PDB file of N, CA, C and O in Angstrom:
ATOM      1  N   MET A   1       0.861  -1.415   0.068  1.00  0.00           N
ATOM      2  CA  MET A   1      -0.021   0.088   0.082  1.00  0.00           C
ATOM      3  C   MET A   1       1.099   1.302  -0.133  1.00  0.00           C
ATOM      4  O   MET A   1       2.183   1.283   0.450  1.00  0.00           O
ATOM      5  N   SER A   2       0.762   2.185  -0.896  1.00  0.00           N
ATOM      6  CA  SER A   2       1.394   3.309  -0.820  1.00  0.00           C
ATOM      7  C   SER A   2       1.222   4.189   0.446  1.00  0.00           C
ATOM      8  O   SER A   2       0.340   3.943   1.269  1.00  0.00           O
ATOM      9  N   ARG A   3       2.041   5.163   0.571  1.00  0.00           N
ATOM     10  CA  ARG A   3       1.846   5.970   1.655  1.00  0.00           C
ATOM     11  C   ARG A   3       0.364   6.716   1.810  1.00  0.00           C
ATOM     12  O   ARG A   3      -0.486   6.614   2.695  1.00  0.00           O
ATOM     13  N   LEU A   4       0.406   7.558   0.512  1.00  0.00           N
ATOM     14  CA  LEU A   4      -0.957   8.199   0.714  1.00  0.00           C
ATOM     15  C   LEU A   4      -2.067   7.090   0.944  1.00  0.00           C
ATOM     16  O   LEU A   4      -2.803   7.137   1.930  1.00  0.00           O
ATOM     17  N   GLN A   5      -2.151   6.109   0.005  1.00  0.00           N
ATOM     18  CA  GLN A   5      -3.272   4.780   0.410  1.00  0.00           C
ATOM     19  C   GLN A   5      -3.147   4.788   1.845  1.00  0.00           C
ATOM     20  O   GLN A   5      -4.181   4.778   2.513  1.00  0.00           O
ATOM     21  N   GLY A   6      -2.155   4.802   2.343  1.00  0.00           N
ATOM     22  CA  GLY A   6      -2.378   4.343   4.012  1.00  0.00           C
ATOM     23  C   GLY A   6      -2.769   5.503   4.592  1.00  0.00           C
ATOM     24  O   GLY A   6      -3.382   5.506   5.660  1.00  0.00           O
ATOM     25  N   CYS A   7      -2.559   6.225   4.162  1.00  0.00           N
ATOM     26  CA  CYS A   7      -2.979   8.051   5.331  1.00  0.00           C
ATOM     27  C   CYS A   7      -4.344   7.881   4.512  1.00  0.00           C
ATOM     28  O   CYS A   7      -5.018   8.295   5.455  1.00  0.00           O
ATOM     29  N   LEU A   8      -4.956   7.709   3.888  1.00  0.00           N
ATOM     30  CA  LEU A   8      -6.480   7.674   3.347  1.00  0.00           C
ATOM     31  C   LEU A   8      -7.082   6.723   4.024  1.00  0.00           C
ATOM     32  O   LEU A   8      -8.237   6.802   4.442  1.00  0.00           O
ATOM     33  N   LYS A   9      -6.261   5.685   4.181  1.00  0.00           N
ATOM     34  CA  LYS A   9      -7.171   4.515   4.821  1.00  0.00           C
ATOM     35  C   LYS A   9      -7.247   5.086   6.692  1.00  0.00           C
ATOM     36  O   LYS A   9      -8.309   5.137   7.313  1.00  0.00           O
ATOM     37  N   THR A  10      -6.063   5.406   7.212  1.00  0.00           N
ATOM     38  CA  THR A  10      -6.236   5.897   8.660  1.00  0.00           C
ATOM     39  C   THR A  10      -7.179   6.583   8.781  1.00  0.00           C
ATOM     40  O   THR A  10      -7.985   6.215   9.636  1.00  0.00           O
ATOM     41  N   LEU A  11      -7.480   7.796   8.035  1.00  0.00           N
ATOM     42  CA  LEU A  11      -8.464   9.092   7.944  1.00  0.00           C
ATOM     43  C   LEU A  11      -9.596   8.515   8.353  1.00  0.00           C
ATOM     44  O   LEU A  11     -10.135   8.612   9.456  1.00  0.00           O
ATOM     45  N   ASN A  12     -10.108   7.593   6.919  1.00  0.00           N
ATOM     46  CA  ASN A  12     -11.042   6.710   7.372  1.00  0.00           C
ATOM     47  C   ASN A  12     -11.383   5.961   8.480  1.00  0.00           C
ATOM     48  O   ASN A  12     -12.511   6.139   8.940  1.00  0.00           O
ATOM     49  N   ASP A  13     -10.646   5.159   9.006  1.00  0.00           N
ATOM     50  CA  ASP A  13     -10.566   4.280  10.307  1.00  0.00           C
ATOM     51  C   ASP A  13     -10.798   5.206  11.036  1.00  0.00           C
ATOM     52  O   ASP A  13     -11.684   5.001  11.865  1.00  0.00           O
ATOM     53  N   ILE A  14     -10.217   6.391  11.039  1.00  0.00           N
ATOM     54  CA  ILE A  14     -10.494   7.659  12.270  1.00  0.00           C
ATOM     55  C   ILE A  14     -11.822   7.770  12.522  1.00  0.00           C
ATOM     56  O   ILE A  14     -12.465   7.414  13.510  1.00  0.00           O
ATOM     57  N   PHE A  15     -12.242   8.434  11.276  1.00  0.00           N
ATOM     58  CA  PHE A  15     -13.754   8.964  10.683  1.00  0.00           C
ATOM     59  C   PHE A  15     -14.518   7.752  11.475  1.00  0.00           C
ATOM     60  O   PHE A  15     -15.265   8.126  12.380  1.00  0.00           O
ATOM     61  N   ILE A  16     -14.433   6.543  11.274  1.00  0.00           N
ATOM     62  CA  ILE A  16     -15.572   5.456  11.522  1.00  0.00           C
ATOM     63  C   ILE A  16     -15.322   5.168  13.101  1.00  0.00           C
ATOM     64  O   ILE A  16     -16.311   5.069  13.827  1.00  0.00           O
ATOM     65  N   LYS A  17     -13.896   5.018  13.696  1.00  0.00           N
ATOM     66  CA  LYS A  17     -13.866   4.816  15.113  1.00  0.00           C
ATOM     67  C   LYS A  17     -14.630   6.103  15.840  1.00  0.00           C
ATOM     68  O   LYS A  17     -15.101   5.816  16.941  1.00  0.00           O
ATOM     69  N   TYR A  18     -14.785   7.172  15.497  1.00  0.00           N
ATOM     70  CA  TYR A  18     -15.075   7.913  16.221  1.00  0.00           C
ATOM     71  C   TYR A  18     -16.985   8.047  15.802  1.00  0.00           C
ATOM     72  O   TYR A  18     -17.788   8.379  16.674  1.00  0.00           O
ATOM     73  N   ALA A  19     -17.323   7.789  14.661  1.00  0.00           N
ATOM     74  CA  ALA A  19     -18.646   8.049  14.271  1.00  0.00           C
ATOM     75  C   ALA A  19     -19.545   6.708  15.243  1.00  0.00           C
ATOM     76  O   ALA A  19     -20.535   6.909  15.946  1.00  0.00           O
ATOM     77  N   THR A  20     -19.040   5.722  15.077  1.00  0.00           N
ATOM     78  CA  THR A  20     -19.769   4.536  15.901  1.00  0.00           C
ATOM     79  C   THR A  20     -19.879   4.794  17.616  1.00  0.00           C
ATOM     80  O   THR A  20     -20.256   3.864  18.329  1.00  0.00           O
ATOM     81  N   MET A  21     -19.609   5.793  18.056  1.00  0.00           N
ATOM     82  CA  MET A  21     -19.899   5.895  19.413  1.00  0.00           C
ATOM     83  C   MET A  21     -20.852   5.939  19.640  1.00  0.00           C
ATOM     84  O   MET A  21     -21.071   5.518  20.776  1.00  0.00           O
ATOM     85  N   ASP A  22     -22.150   6.442  18.837  1.00  0.00           N
ATOM     86  CA  ASP A  22     -23.766   6.771  18.808  1.00  0.00           C
ATOM     87  C   ASP A  22     -24.163   5.587  18.033  1.00  0.00           C
ATOM     88  O   ASP A  22     -23.562   4.607  17.592  1.00  0.00           O
ATOM     89  N   ASN A  23     -25.371   6.004  18.014  1.00  0.00           N
ATOM     90  CA  ASN A  23     -26.317   5.002  17.048  1.00  0.00           C
ATOM     91  C   ASN A  23     -26.276   5.560  15.279  1.00  0.00           C
ATOM     92  O   ASN A  23     -26.752   5.070  14.255  1.00  0.00           O
ATOM     93  N   ASN A  24     -25.525   6.709  15.531  1.00  0.00           N
ATOM     94  CA  ASN A  24     -25.651   7.305  13.876  1.00  0.00           C
ATOM     95  C   ASN A  24     -24.296   6.949  13.352  1.00  0.00           C
ATOM     96  O   ASN A  24     -23.532   7.913  13.404  1.00  0.00           O
ATOM     97  N   HIS A  25     -23.723   5.776  12.827  1.00  0.00           N
ATOM     98  CA  HIS A  25     -22.802   5.520  12.443  1.00  0.00           C
ATOM     99  C   HIS A  25     -22.138   6.153  10.994  1.00  0.00           C
ATOM    100  O   HIS A  25     -21.044   5.724  10.629  1.00  0.00           O
ATOM    101  N   ASP A  26     -22.876   7.227  10.161  1.00  0.00           N
ATOM    102  CA  ASP A  26     -22.447   7.614   9.505  1.00  0.00           C
ATOM    103  C   ASP A  26     -21.763   9.057   9.442  1.00  0.00           C
ATOM    104  O   ASP A  26     -21.162   9.558   8.492  1.00  0.00           O
ATOM    105  N   THR A  27     -22.037   9.636  10.818  1.00  0.00           N
ATOM    106  CA  THR A  27     -21.784  11.120  10.928  1.00  0.00           C
ATOM    107  C   THR A  27     -21.071  11.495  12.515  1.00  0.00           C
ATOM    108  O   THR A  27     -21.171  10.685  13.437  1.00  0.00           O
ATOM    109  N   LEU A  28     -20.406  12.721  12.667  1.00  0.00           N
ATOM    110  CA  LEU A  28     -19.794  12.641  13.927  1.00  0.00           C
ATOM    111  C   LEU A  28     -20.408  13.727  14.743  1.00  0.00           C
ATOM    112  O   LEU A  28     -20.005  14.879  14.585  1.00  0.00           O
ATOM    113  N   SER A  29     -21.520  13.407  15.760  1.00  0.00           N
ATOM    114  CA  SER A  29     -21.641  14.204  16.498  1.00  0.00           C
ATOM    115  C   SER A  29     -20.844  15.494  16.800  1.00  0.00           C
ATOM    116  O   SER A  29     -19.665  15.404  16.457  1.00  0.00           O
ATOM    117  N   GLN A  30     -21.278  16.927  17.479  1.00  0.00           N
ATOM    118  CA  GLN A  30     -20.220  17.558  17.957  1.00  0.00           C
ATOM    119  C   GLN A  30     -19.349  16.914  19.180  1.00  0.00           C
ATOM    120  O   GLN A  30     -18.131  17.004  19.333  1.00  0.00           O
ATOM    121  N   SER A  31     -20.196  16.311  19.921  1.00  0.00           N
ATOM    122  CA  SER A  31     -19.386  15.381  21.056  1.00  0.00           C
ATOM    123  C   SER A  31     -18.319  14.391  20.251  1.00  0.00           C
ATOM    124  O   SER A  31     -17.125  14.336  20.545  1.00  0.00           O
ATOM    125  N   GLU A  32     -18.822  13.766  19.391  1.00  0.00           N
ATOM    126  CA  GLU A  32     -17.588  12.999  18.816  1.00  0.00           C
ATOM    127  C   GLU A  32     -16.443  13.648  18.253  1.00  0.00           C
ATOM    128  O   GLU A  32     -15.282  13.240  18.262  1.00  0.00           O
ATOM    129  N   LEU A  33     -16.961  14.850  17.696  1.00  0.00           N
ATOM    130  CA  LEU A  33     -15.940  15.784  16.887  1.00  0.00           C
ATOM    131  C   LEU A  33     -15.015  16.287  17.728  1.00  0.00           C
ATOM    132  O   LEU A  33     -13.865  16.047  17.360  1.00  0.00           O
ATOM    133  N   LEU A  34     -15.091  16.765  18.508  1.00  0.00           N
ATOM    134  CA  LEU A  34     -14.571  17.377  19.757  1.00  0.00           C
ATOM    135  C   LEU A  34     -13.344  16.459  20.212  1.00  0.00           C
ATOM    136  O   LEU A  34     -12.139  16.699  20.291  1.00  0.00           O
ATOM    137  N   GLN A  35     -14.311  15.007  20.556  1.00  0.00           N
ATOM    138  CA  GLN A  35     -13.164  14.038  21.259  1.00  0.00           C
ATOM    139  C   GLN A  35     -12.242  13.328  20.151  1.00  0.00           C
ATOM    140  O   GLN A  35     -11.147  12.792  20.321  1.00  0.00           O
ATOM    141  N   LEU A  36     -13.008  13.475  18.935  1.00  0.00           N
ATOM    142  CA  LEU A  36     -11.684  13.111  17.803  1.00  0.00           C
ATOM    143  C   LEU A  36     -10.661  14.080  17.798  1.00  0.00           C
ATOM    144  O   LEU A  36      -9.486  13.747  17.953  1.00  0.00           O
ATOM    145  N   LEU A  37     -10.976  15.146  17.649  1.00  0.00           N
ATOM    146  CA  LEU A  37      -9.832  16.130  17.549  1.00  0.00           C
ATOM    147  C   LEU A  37      -8.914  16.163  18.736  1.00  0.00           C
ATOM    148  O   LEU A  37      -7.690  16.226  18.628  1.00  0.00           O
ATOM    149  N   LYS A  38      -9.546  16.117  19.841  1.00  0.00           N
ATOM    150  CA  LYS A  38      -8.703  16.120  21.424  1.00  0.00           C
ATOM    151  C   LYS A  38      -7.818  14.975  21.127  1.00  0.00           C
ATOM    152  O   LYS A  38      -6.596  15.116  21.165  1.00  0.00           O
ATOM    153  N   ASP A  39      -8.386  13.826  20.828  1.00  0.00           N
ATOM    154  CA  ASP A  39      -7.503  12.701  20.873  1.00  0.00           C
ATOM    155  C   ASP A  39      -6.257  12.440  19.718  1.00  0.00           C
ATOM    156  O   ASP A  39      -5.108  12.111  20.016  1.00  0.00           O
ATOM    157  N   GLU A  40      -6.776  12.671  18.311  1.00  0.00           N
ATOM    158  CA  GLU A  40      -6.043  12.697  17.107  1.00  0.00           C
ATOM    159  C   GLU A  40      -4.873  14.049  17.195  1.00  0.00           C
ATOM    160  O   GLU A  40      -3.802  13.877  16.612  1.00  0.00           O
ATOM    161  N   LEU A  41      -5.104  15.350  17.917  1.00  0.00           N
ATOM    162  CA  LEU A  41      -4.673  16.495  17.914  1.00  0.00           C
ATOM    163  C   LEU A  41      -4.000  17.000  19.017  1.00  0.00           C
ATOM    164  O   LEU A  41      -3.945  18.192  19.322  1.00  0.00           O
ATOM    165  N   PRO A  42      -3.295  15.724  19.832  1.00  0.00           N
ATOM    166  CA  PRO A  42      -3.032  16.332  21.011  1.00  0.00           C
ATOM    167  C   PRO A  42      -2.202  17.506  21.357  1.00  0.00           C
ATOM    168  O   PRO A  42      -2.186  17.962  22.500  1.00  0.00           O
ATOM    169  N   ASP A  43      -1.243  18.193  20.004  1.00  0.00           N
ATOM    170  CA  ASP A  43      -0.464  19.341  20.142  1.00  0.00           C
ATOM    171  C   ASP A  43      -1.422  20.482  20.188  1.00  0.00           C
ATOM    172  O   ASP A  43      -0.874  21.520  20.560  1.00  0.00           O
ATOM    173  N   PHE A  44      -2.885  20.611  19.879  1.00  0.00           N
ATOM    174  CA  PHE A  44      -3.455  21.340  19.477  1.00  0.00           C
ATOM    175  C   PHE A  44      -3.811  21.937  21.211  1.00  0.00           C
ATOM    176  O   PHE A  44      -3.840  21.152  22.159  1.00  0.00           O
ATOM    177  N   LYS A  45      -4.002  23.097  21.325  1.00  0.00           N
ATOM    178  CA  LYS A  45      -4.766  23.784  22.971  1.00  0.00           C
ATOM    179  C   LYS A  45      -6.272  23.211  22.865  1.00  0.00           C
ATOM    180  O   LYS A  45      -6.876  23.185  21.792  1.00  0.00           O
ATOM    181  N   GLU A  46      -6.836  22.741  24.123  1.00  0.00           N
ATOM    182  CA  GLU A  46      -8.364  22.621  23.746  1.00  0.00           C
ATOM    183  C   GLU A  46      -9.075  23.607  23.714  1.00  0.00           C
ATOM    184  O   GLU A  46     -10.221  23.373  23.329  1.00  0.00           O
ATOM    185  N   GLU A  47      -8.742  25.128  24.094  1.00  0.00           N
ATOM    186  CA  GLU A  47      -9.734  26.153  23.694  1.00  0.00           C
ATOM    187  C   GLU A  47      -9.755  26.098  22.289  1.00  0.00           C
ATOM    188  O   GLU A  47     -10.836  26.173  21.705  1.00  0.00           O
ATOM    189  N   GLN A  48      -8.403  25.943  21.501  1.00  0.00           N
ATOM    190  CA  GLN A  48      -8.531  26.179  20.012  1.00  0.00           C
ATOM    191  C   GLN A  48      -9.838  24.722  19.553  1.00  0.00           C
ATOM    192  O   GLN A  48     -10.746  24.845  18.731  1.00  0.00           O
ATOM    193  N   LEU A  49      -9.649  23.962  20.049  1.00  0.00           N
ATOM    194  CA  LEU A  49     -10.248  22.576  19.337  1.00  0.00           C
ATOM    195  C   LEU A  49     -11.669  23.105  19.489  1.00  0.00           C
ATOM    196  O   LEU A  49     -12.483  22.937  18.581  1.00  0.00           O
ATOM    197  N   ASN A  50     -11.981  23.729  20.598  1.00  0.00           N
ATOM    198  CA  ASN A  50     -13.435  23.974  21.374  1.00  0.00           C
ATOM    199  C   ASN A  50     -14.313  24.937  20.471  1.00  0.00           C
ATOM    200  O   ASN A  50     -15.532  24.900  20.306  1.00  0.00           O
ATOM    201  N   GLU A  51     -13.180  25.995  19.812  1.00  0.00           N
ATOM    202  CA  GLU A  51     -13.231  27.326  19.065  1.00  0.00           C
ATOM    203  C   GLU A  51     -13.801  26.510  17.638  1.00  0.00           C
ATOM    204  O   GLU A  51     -14.901  26.733  17.133  1.00  0.00           O
ATOM    205  N   LEU A  52     -12.996  25.716  17.219  1.00  0.00           N
ATOM    206  CA  LEU A  52     -13.329  25.096  16.143  1.00  0.00           C
ATOM    207  C   LEU A  52     -14.424  24.245  15.764  1.00  0.00           C
ATOM    208  O   LEU A  52     -14.917  24.187  14.638  1.00  0.00           O
ATOM    209  N   VAL A  53     -14.726  23.673  16.649  1.00  0.00           N
ATOM    210  CA  VAL A  53     -15.794  22.737  16.566  1.00  0.00           C
ATOM    211  C   VAL A  53     -16.706  23.384  16.774  1.00  0.00           C
ATOM    212  O   VAL A  53     -17.625  22.975  16.064  1.00  0.00           O
ATOM    213  N   GLY A  54     -17.168  24.649  17.694  1.00  0.00           N
ATOM    214  CA  GLY A  54     -17.983  25.756  18.019  1.00  0.00           C
ATOM    215  C   GLY A  54     -18.243  26.233  16.132  1.00  0.00           C
ATOM    216  O   GLY A  54     -19.326  25.917  15.640  1.00  0.00           O
ATOM    217  N   VAL A  55     -17.331  26.871  15.352  1.00  0.00           N
ATOM    218  CA  VAL A  55     -17.677  27.227  14.206  1.00  0.00           C
ATOM    219  C   VAL A  55     -18.102  26.240  13.265  1.00  0.00           C
ATOM    220  O   VAL A  55     -18.945  26.418  12.385  1.00  0.00           O
ATOM    221  N   ILE A  56     -17.269  24.850  13.577  1.00  0.00           N
ATOM    222  CA  ILE A  56     -17.960  23.820  12.147  1.00  0.00           C
ATOM    223  C   ILE A  56     -19.438  23.566  12.416  1.00  0.00           C
ATOM    224  O   ILE A  56     -20.280  23.725  11.532  1.00  0.00           O
ATOM    225  N   ILE A  57     -19.764  23.134  13.757  1.00  0.00           N
ATOM    226  CA  ILE A  57     -21.031  22.837  13.789  1.00  0.00           C
ATOM    227  C   ILE A  57     -21.962  23.946  13.735  1.00  0.00           C
ATOM    228  O   ILE A  57     -23.171  23.825  13.534  1.00  0.00           O
ATOM    229  N   LYS A  58     -21.292  25.117  13.938  1.00  0.00           N
ATOM    230  CA  LYS A  58     -22.520  26.351  13.834  1.00  0.00           C
ATOM    231  C   LYS A  58     -22.605  26.610  12.109  1.00  0.00           C
ATOM    232  O   LYS A  58     -23.610  27.125  11.618  1.00  0.00           O
ATOM    233  N   ARG A  59     -21.926  26.367  11.624  1.00  0.00           N
ATOM    234  CA  ARG A  59     -22.036  26.601  10.076  1.00  0.00           C
ATOM    235  C   ARG A  59     -22.696  25.434   9.337  1.00  0.00           C
ATOM    236  O   ARG A  59     -23.208  25.631   8.235  1.00  0.00           O
ATOM    237  N   ASP A  60     -22.701  24.200   9.921  1.00  0.00           N
ATOM    238  CA  ASP A  60     -23.190  23.259   9.608  1.00  0.00           C
ATOM    239  C   ASP A  60     -24.588  23.225   9.677  1.00  0.00           C
ATOM    240  O   ASP A  60     -25.040  23.433  10.803  1.00  0.00           O
ATOM    241  N   ARG A  61     -25.334  23.035   8.850  1.00  0.00           N
ATOM    242  CA  ARG A  61     -26.813  22.950   8.669  1.00  0.00           C
ATOM    243  C   ARG A  61     -27.540  21.996   9.304  1.00  0.00           C
ATOM    244  O   ARG A  61     -28.748  22.152   9.483  1.00  0.00           O
ATOM    245  N   ASP A  62     -26.770  20.711   9.786  1.00  0.00           N
ATOM    246  CA  ASP A  62     -27.820  19.723  10.438  1.00  0.00           C
ATOM    247  C   ASP A  62     -26.959  19.533  11.674  1.00  0.00           C
ATOM    248  O   ASP A  62     -27.218  18.469  12.237  1.00  0.00           O
ATOM    249  N   GLY A  63     -26.081  20.198  12.217  1.00  0.00           N
ATOM    250  CA  GLY A  63     -25.117  19.766  13.165  1.00  0.00           C
ATOM    251  C   GLY A  63     -24.261  18.441  13.266  1.00  0.00           C
ATOM    252  O   GLY A  63     -23.666  18.204  14.317  1.00  0.00           O
ATOM    253  N   GLN A  64     -24.199  17.709  12.360  1.00  0.00           N
ATOM    254  CA  GLN A  64     -23.789  16.380  12.239  1.00  0.00           C
ATOM    255  C   GLN A  64     -22.628  16.660  11.073  1.00  0.00           C
ATOM    256  O   GLN A  64     -22.890  17.221  10.010  1.00  0.00           O
ATOM    257  N   ILE A  65     -21.257  16.162  11.456  1.00  0.00           N
ATOM    258  CA  ILE A  65     -20.454  16.266   9.964  1.00  0.00           C
ATOM    259  C   ILE A  65     -20.343  14.824   9.648  1.00  0.00           C
ATOM    260  O   ILE A  65     -19.768  14.006  10.365  1.00  0.00           O
ATOM    261  N   ASP A  66     -20.972  14.554   8.452  1.00  0.00           N
ATOM    262  CA  ASP A  66     -20.536  13.227   7.455  1.00  0.00           C
ATOM    263  C   ASP A  66     -18.920  12.870   7.157  1.00  0.00           C
ATOM    264  O   ASP A  66     -17.906  13.438   7.565  1.00  0.00           O
ATOM    265  N   ARG A  67     -19.033  12.074   6.562  1.00  0.00           N
ATOM    266  CA  ARG A  67     -17.412  11.714   5.582  1.00  0.00           C
ATOM    267  C   ARG A  67     -17.034  12.750   4.869  1.00  0.00           C
ATOM    268  O   ARG A  67     -15.878  13.071   5.147  1.00  0.00           O
ATOM    269  N   THR A  68     -17.616  13.527   3.918  1.00  0.00           N
ATOM    270  CA  THR A  68     -17.227  14.246   2.848  1.00  0.00           C
ATOM    271  C   THR A  68     -16.761  15.579   3.817  1.00  0.00           C
ATOM    272  O   THR A  68     -15.737  16.212   3.558  1.00  0.00           O
ATOM    273  N   GLU A  69     -17.459  15.843   4.718  1.00  0.00           N
ATOM    274  CA  GLU A  69     -17.424  17.204   5.582  1.00  0.00           C
ATOM    275  C   GLU A  69     -16.224  16.935   6.332  1.00  0.00           C
ATOM    276  O   GLU A  69     -15.478  17.903   6.482  1.00  0.00           O
ATOM    277  N   PHE A  70     -15.885  15.878   6.819  1.00  0.00           N
ATOM    278  CA  PHE A  70     -14.495  15.234   7.920  1.00  0.00           C
ATOM    279  C   PHE A  70     -13.645  15.636   6.919  1.00  0.00           C
ATOM    280  O   PHE A  70     -13.040  16.694   7.096  1.00  0.00           O
ATOM    281  N   PHE A  71     -13.439  14.908   5.721  1.00  0.00           N
ATOM    282  CA  PHE A  71     -12.300  14.801   4.834  1.00  0.00           C
ATOM    283  C   PHE A  71     -12.069  16.496   4.394  1.00  0.00           C
ATOM    284  O   PHE A  71     -10.942  16.989   4.380  1.00  0.00           O
ATOM    285  N   ALA A  72     -12.925  17.037   4.153  1.00  0.00           N
ATOM    286  CA  ALA A  72     -13.042  18.535   3.973  1.00  0.00           C
ATOM    287  C   ALA A  72     -12.132  19.265   4.985  1.00  0.00           C
ATOM    288  O   ALA A  72     -11.198  19.973   4.608  1.00  0.00           O
ATOM    289  N   LEU A  73     -12.399  19.093   6.111  1.00  0.00           N
ATOM    290  CA  LEU A  73     -11.764  19.590   7.542  1.00  0.00           C
ATOM    291  C   LEU A  73     -10.681  19.438   7.551  1.00  0.00           C
ATOM    292  O   LEU A  73      -9.866  20.358   7.629  1.00  0.00           O
ATOM    293  N   VAL A  74     -10.390  18.174   7.469  1.00  0.00           N
ATOM    294  CA  VAL A  74      -8.873  17.422   7.180  1.00  0.00           C
ATOM    295  C   VAL A  74      -7.861  18.336   6.408  1.00  0.00           C
ATOM    296  O   VAL A  74      -6.763  18.774   6.750  1.00  0.00           O
ATOM    297  N   SER A  75      -8.706  18.505   5.062  1.00  0.00           N
ATOM    298  CA  SER A  75      -7.937  19.245   4.218  1.00  0.00           C
ATOM    299  C   SER A  75      -7.563  20.797   4.261  1.00  0.00           C
ATOM    300  O   SER A  75      -6.521  21.405   4.015  1.00  0.00           O
ATOM    301  N   CYS A  76      -8.719  21.154   4.635  1.00  0.00           N
ATOM    302  CA  CYS A  76      -8.553  22.890   5.420  1.00  0.00           C
ATOM    303  C   CYS A  76      -7.485  22.739   6.374  1.00  0.00           C
ATOM    304  O   CYS A  76      -6.549  23.537   6.312  1.00  0.00           O
ATOM    305  N   LEU A  77      -7.487  21.927   7.156  1.00  0.00           N
ATOM    306  CA  LEU A  77      -6.314  22.184   8.380  1.00  0.00           C
ATOM    307  C   LEU A  77      -4.865  21.849   7.548  1.00  0.00           C
ATOM    308  O   LEU A  77      -3.947  22.667   7.495  1.00  0.00           O
ATOM    309  N   VAL A  78      -4.822  20.599   6.952  1.00  0.00           N
ATOM    310  CA  VAL A  78      -3.703  20.797   6.306  1.00  0.00           C
ATOM    311  C   VAL A  78      -3.015  22.046   5.249  1.00  0.00           C
ATOM    312  O   VAL A  78      -1.854  22.427   5.103  1.00  0.00           O
ATOM    313  N   LEU A  79      -4.263  22.451   4.633  1.00  0.00           N
ATOM    314  CA  LEU A  79      -4.076  23.918   3.762  1.00  0.00           C
ATOM    315  C   LEU A  79      -3.776  25.148   4.848  1.00  0.00           C
ATOM    316  O   LEU A  79      -3.195  26.148   4.427  1.00  0.00           O
ATOM    317  N   CYS A  80      -4.120  25.081   6.055  1.00  0.00           N
ATOM    318  CA  CYS A  80      -4.264  26.223   6.692  1.00  0.00           C
ATOM    319  C   CYS A  80      -2.681  26.353   7.885  1.00  0.00           C
ATOM    320  O   CYS A  80      -2.037  27.313   8.305  1.00  0.00           O
ATOM    321  N   LEU A  81      -2.618  25.452   7.997  1.00  0.00           N
ATOM    322  CA  LEU A  81      -1.496  25.253   8.890  1.00  0.00           C
ATOM    323  C   LEU A  81      -0.219  25.178   8.421  1.00  0.00           C
ATOM    324  O   LEU A  81      -0.023  24.666   7.318  1.00  0.00           O
ATOM    325  N   PRO A  82       0.893  25.701   9.226  1.00  0.00           N
ATOM    326  CA  PRO A  82       2.588  25.691   8.450  1.00  0.00           C
ATOM    327  C   PRO A  82       2.913  23.836   8.167  1.00  0.00           C
ATOM    328  O   PRO A  82       2.406  22.907   8.795  1.00  0.00           O
ATOM    329  N   PRO A  83       3.692  23.774   7.274  1.00  0.00           N
ATOM    330  CA  PRO A  83       4.087  22.412   6.990  1.00  0.00           C
ATOM    331  C   PRO A  83       4.946  22.065   8.420  1.00  0.00           C
ATOM    332  O   PRO A  83       4.939  20.857   8.661  1.00  0.00           O
ATOM    333  N   SER A  84       5.528  22.717   9.205  1.00  0.00           N
ATOM    334  CA  SER A  84       6.405  22.664  10.480  1.00  0.00           C
ATOM    335  C   SER A  84       5.258  22.276  11.344  1.00  0.00           C
ATOM    336  O   SER A  84       5.868  22.292  12.413  1.00  0.00           O
ATOM    337  N   LYS A  85       4.176  21.976  11.632  1.00  0.00           N
ATOM    338  CA  LYS A  85       3.365  21.460  12.228  1.00  0.00           C
ATOM    339  C   LYS A  85       3.189  19.718  11.726  1.00  0.00           C
ATOM    340  O   LYS A  85       2.806  18.822  12.478  1.00  0.00           O
ATOM    341  N   PHE A  86       3.562  19.560  10.336  1.00  0.00           N
ATOM    342  CA  PHE A  86       3.340  18.082  10.373  1.00  0.00           C
ATOM    343  C   PHE A  86       4.849  17.194  10.210  1.00  0.00           C
ATOM    344  O   PHE A  86       4.956  16.035   9.810  1.00  0.00           O
ATOM    345  N   SER A  87       5.927  18.095  10.637  1.00  0.00           N
ATOM    346  CA  SER A  87       7.064  17.196  10.472  1.00  0.00           C
ATOM    347  C   SER A  87       7.352  16.218  11.976  1.00  0.00           C
ATOM    348  O   SER A  87       7.231  16.599  13.140  1.00  0.00           O
ATOM    349  N   ARG A  88       7.628  15.304  11.633  1.00  0.00           N
ATOM    350  CA  ARG A  88       8.220  14.633  12.575  1.00  0.00           C
ATOM    351  C   ARG A  88       9.049  14.796  13.815  1.00  0.00           C
ATOM    352  O   ARG A  88       9.992  15.562  13.617  1.00  0.00           O
ATOM    353  N   LYS A  89       8.999  14.397  14.818  1.00  0.00           N
ATOM    354  CA  LYS A  89       9.929  14.823  16.041  1.00  0.00           C
ATOM    355  C   LYS A  89      10.845  14.099  16.134  1.00  0.00           C
ATOM    356  O   LYS A  89      11.678  14.269  17.025  1.00  0.00           O
TER     357      LYS A  89
END
């Protein structure tokens, strides 16, 4: 498996892990999204993540984040953050 394929699989697996925390396995609720971000982005401050989730949910019409919206969020994070945020330590 290529590195990019592995990354996509990992992102999909992360979405599924958190989306299946409740009865709706196709979307992330606000609490699931916040937990995902806290667990998977531990270098971010909790206040930043709370604010990010608040903005995302406020703009989302149904209050749920589906797979497409999740991948768009991840893409936005990659584009908005400096490359140094992704360097291996």
